[in-house]
N, C-alpha and C positions, 0 to 999 in steps of 0.2 A: 655351654655345658662342659666342654672339654677342658677349658681353662679352670673352671671351678673344681673339677675332679682332680686335676694336677695340683692346683693351688692348695687344696685341702688335704693333699697327700693320700688321697684314696686310690690314685693311679699314678704310676711313674710316667706313663706315656699314654696318650689317647690319639688314635688315628681315625680320621673321618674318611669313609669310602663312599663315593656316590657323586651325584645322585643316581639312584637306581629306581626301577619300577617294581613295586610289590603288588601281587594280587592275592587276596585272602578273603575268607568269609568272616564277617563281623555282624553280629546281631541279625543273623539269618539272611544277609545279603552278601553277594560277591562284590568286593570293593577293589579298586585299583588306586594306588597312591604313589606319589614320588616321595622316596624316603632316602635316608642316609644311614649307613652302618657305622657305629662307633666300636672300635676295638680298644679296650682299656686293659693295660697290663698292670696287674696288682698281685699281692700275696693272697693265698687261700684264706687266711684269717681276716682279710679286709673285704672279702666278697660281700658279706651281709651289709656292711656300711655303704659300700659302693652301690649295691643294688637299691638300698633305701634312698640314697641320694639321687640316683638316676631317675627312679620312679617319682621323686619329689619334683625334679626339674623338668621332666618330660611333659609334653603337651597331651600325649595319649593317656586315656584312662587305664589301658593295659599295654604298656610298652613291652617290646620284646627284650627281655633281659635274660641271658643264659650265661653260664660259666663253663668254660672248657679248661681242663687241667693242662698245665705246662709239664710235659713229661721229660723234657731235656732241653738243652741249649748251651750256649757259650757261658761258662761259669761266671765270667766277669759281667756279662749282661744280666744274668740272673741275680748276681750280687747287687748290681745297680738298682734293679727293681725293688729288692728288699730294702736297700738303704733309702730310696726315694719314697717309700710308702710307710716308713717308720715314723716315730715321733719327730716333731719339728725340732 
């Protein structure tokens, strides 16, 4: 999934964190699963396309997909994210 997101310019970088153990309620039952967290860096205007693509590629019926704003950072790094998530 991470390669597809970068290759399709939906994310400049995707980090994979884990494995981790998640406990959650699903369909009325408490479940525990081994999961991985993906952190994808992209532009705000690319979030809808990134969300759709992750949902398409993910094995879960309802994957956790949330967006957090970047409120600051190294200008050259933020410029790199913008350039890598623009048109090919």
